[in-house]
N, C-alpha and C positions, 0 to 999 in steps of 0.2 A: 579517458576522454581527451586529454591533451595530445596523445599520440594520434587519435582519430582526426582531430582538427588539423594536425600537421600533415597527415596524409591527404586530407580534403584539400588543403591549400596546394599541395604538390600536384594532385590530380588536375585541378582546375588551371594551374599554371601550364601544364602540359597541353590541356585542351586549348588554351588561348594561343600557345605557340603553334600547335597543329593547324588551327584555323587561319593563322597568319600565312602559313605555308599554302593552304588551299586557296586563300584569297589572291595572293600574288602569283601562284601557279596558274590560276584561272585566267589571268591577264595574258599569259604567254602560251598556254597550252590550249589548243582548239577543243571545242566541245566534241563529245563523242567518246569513242573507245580509248583514245590516248589519254584524255583527261580522267576517264574512269579508272584506268590503270594507275594513274598518279595519285588518285584519291583512295584507292583500296587499302593501302597501308594505314592510312588515318582511320578508316572505318574499322580495321582490325584492332588498332590501338584503342579506339573508343569502346570496343567490345571488351577489351582487357582491363581498362582503367577502373571500372567499378569493383573489380575483385580486390582492389587495394583498400576498399572501405568496408566496414563491418556493421556500422550502426544502421538502425531501421530508417531513420529520418535523413541523415546526410547521404548514406549509401543508396537508399531507395530513390530519392529525388534526383541524385546524380545519374544513376543508371537509367532512369526514365528520360532525362534530358539529353544525355549524350549517346547512350547505346541505342536508343530508339529514335527520338525526334531528330537529333543532330545527324545521325547516320542516314536517315531517310532523306533529309534535306540535302545532304551532300551527294547522295546518289542522284537526286534530281538535278542538282547543280552540275554534275558531270555532263549532262545533256542540255545545259542552259535552260532548265525548267525550275519551277518552284520559287519559293520566296528569296532564295539567294541569287537568282539569276538577275542580270542587269535589266532584262525585259520586264521583270515584275516590279522594278523600282520606278518611282515617278520621274527620276532623272535618268540620264544615259548610263550612269555608273553608280555603284553603291559604295559608300565609304567603308573602310576597314572596320571601324568601330560598330557600324550598323550591321555589317556582315557577321561579325562575331556574335552580336546580340541576337540577331535573327536565327543564327545557327544553333546557339546554345539554349535559348529560352523560347517559350511559346508566346511570342509577341508578333504583332503585325502593325502596319501603317494604316491609318484611317482611310487614306485615299485609295487603298487597294480594295476596299470593300465595294465591289461592283456586282457580285453575283447574288442571285435571288436567294439561294440557300443560306449564304452568309448573313443576309439581312434578316432572314427568318430566325437564325440562331441568335442574333443580337436583339431580337424583338423585345425581351422583357424590360430593358432599360435603355436609356439614351446612350448610344455609342457602346453598347454592351456592358455598361456599368450598372451594378446594383446599388441600392441606397446603403449608406453606412449603417442604418438601422438593421438592414437585412444581415449584414456581416456581424454586427454586434449581437444580434439575437442568436445566430449560430455559434458565435464564440461563447456566449453564456451557456447555451445548451451543451457545448463540448466540455466546458468547465464543470457543469452539473454532472455529466456522465463520469468524469474522472472521480467525483465524489461518490457516485453510486457504486462504482467498481469496488470501493472499500467494503461494501456490504454484499458482494457478489455471492457469498456462501449462503445468503438467505434467499437468493433469487433463482428462478428457474433457468436452467442452462440455455433454453431457446430464447428467453428474454435477453440474456447476455449477448447472444449472437445478433439479435436485432440491434442492440446498442452498438456492437462492433461495426455493423453495416453503416449506421449513421455516423459513427466516429470517423470511419475512413472518408466518408463523403464530406463532413464538416471540416476535417483537418486539411484535406486536399484543397478545398475551396478557399479556406482562410489563408493557407500558405501561398497559394497562387495570387490571392488578392494583395498580399504584401509585395510580391514580385511586381504586380501590376502598378502599385504605387511608385516603386522604384523606377520602373520603365517610363512612366509618365514624367517623373521628375528629371531623370538623367538623359532620356533619349527622345522625349516627346512622342513616344510610341505606346501603344496599348497592348496589354496582355490579352490574348484570345480567351474568351470566356470558356472556362473548363466545364461548367455545369449550368444547366438552365432548369432548375427546380425539377430534377428527374422524378420525384414522387408524384408529379402531376401528369406523367406520361399516360397516354391513352392507347398505346400500341407498342409493340417491340420496335417498329419502324420509327416511331416518335422517340422512343427511349434512346436507341442507339444512334439515330441519325441527327437528332436535334437537341438532346438533353444531357446525355452522359458522355464524358470524355470527348468533348467537341473538337478539341485541338487534334486528338488522335484521328478522329473522323476526317478532318481536313487534310492531314498528311497521308492517310491511307487512300484517300480518293485519287490523287494523281499518281501515286506509286503502285497501287494494286488495282483498284476498282476500274479506273478509266482504261488502262491497257487491256485488262481482261474483257471489259465491255466491248471495246473496239474489235478484239479478236472474235468474241462470241457473236457479235452482230453479223459477221460474214457467214457464220455457220447456222445460227438459230434465228436470225432476224431481229429487228429492233424490239419486238414485243417481249421476247423471252430472254434476250441477251443479259438483262440485269440480274437474272437468277444466278448463273455461275459467277458473275462479277461480285455479287453480294457474298456468296458462300466463300469465294476465294479470299475476300477481305477478312472474313472471320477466321479463316485458316491462318493467315499471316498474323492476325491479332493474337491468336492462341499461342503461336510460336514465340512471339515477343513477350507475352505475359509469362510464359514458362521461363524465359530467360530472366525476366525481372525477378520472379520468385526465386530463381536459383541464386541470383545476386543477394537476395535478402536472407535466405536460409542456408545456402551452400550444401544442400542435400539433393540426392538423386530425385529427379522429377517422378511423380506417380501418375502424371498425365490427367489428373482430375481437372486442372485448369483448361487443358485442351478439350476435354469432354464438355466443360461448361460452355466454351465459345462455339464449338461445333454444334451443340444442341441448340443454342440460341440462333446460330446461323441457319440451321435447318428449319427451325420454327419460323424465323423471319422470312425465309424463302416461301414456306407454306402460306404465311400471312399475305405476302405479295400476290401469290397465285390466287388466293381467295378474293382479294380485293379486285383483281382484274376480272374475275369471273362474276362477281356480284356488284360491280360498279353500277350505281343507279337503281339497283333492284332491292338490295337489303343492306341495312347498316345498323349495327348495335349502338345503342346510346352510350355517350361518354361515361354515364354513371355506372355502366356495366363494364366497359372495356378498361376503364381506369383501374378499378380494384383487381380485375383479372390480370392485368399487366403487372401491377404492383406485387400481387401474390406470386405470380410465376417467377419474377426476378428474385424475390426473397427466398422462395423454396429452393430454387436451383442454386442460389448462392450458399444457402445452408448446406446443401448436398455436395456441391462440387468446388465452390470457390474458397470458402473459409477454412475447410479442413487442412489444406496444405499450409496455410498461414499459421494455424494453431499448432501443427506438428513441429514447426520450426520455432515455436514459442515467441511468435511475433508480438503477441499482446504483452507478455511479461517483459520482453526486451524493450518495448516502447515505454512501458511504465517506468522501467529502470532509467531510461534516458530522460524522462520527465523529471524524475527525482534528482538526477545529476544536474540538470539545468537549473532546477529550483535551488539546489545546494550552492551552485556556482553564483547565481544571482544574489542569494542571501549573503554569501561571503563578500561579494562586491559591495553590497549595501553596508555591511559592517565596516569594511575598510574605508568606504567613503565617509561614514559618520566619524571615524577616527581622525580623518584628515581635517574635519571641520573644527 
């Protein structure tokens, strides 16, 4: 564990140095192809650095933050777009500290919230925050799951898979809530809400657009969806242009998830993850077409669409999303890391009592 923490510190030190280079380089190198060429070595480095980490939690969150989010933000920055550009800041220029924070972490400034979709995403709570009771409840449920796993040999395998789905959801939301607290304290900035109670989704469009992995939706929109939409509009017209834009977004998401899963397991991809996202992208395209065809004519009640959406997401996750995780023993490795953290905290407690 000590070696992994040492590698973790080294990785993030390289990340900070690299972002300093991008920040000061952006002041002298004009936007466009030249700035893109200057940033591409950093993008390549950020794709390599997660390979230095092997733990599920430190490696997983690092690969997500730098190989995906930071790289996509840097690609936008090359053309003076996205959250790192000076035009997106409330002032004429953005500070180095804020540039690094915005690049590395899923955070945003309140005054940038001006788009309707963003307001809808933040709808559940004031300024995107959920109540402490909400997080405490999910924390207790996560702790209860960890106890239930001790009796997994008495439980049906499908029930264990259901627990794994909620485990991933609760863990990500709680971890990002901790980052949010740090961001508010140190930077007066807020973490983008990662989830908006996805189990309440009433359609795939609702699930992927407004409730699950919202920060990924926000970064995929300017990098993939909008460019494809603009190009498709010239060919298909405004009515049907969103269809290839949506499907292209799912293709890119599939590729990035395959990469993240490779970082986690270091095994050759079986492309089940790609199948999961392509299937959802295709079904979402069909859903959009049906909504356009039956607008104002026919609409299923939420009591029907909600359970159907929930069932479809779970069945496809069992079929295509979870098997690659289980093959790389992600569950057992995560439990081992929990045990190591528990032993470390216990040792710290013992040493602290001895000092008293």
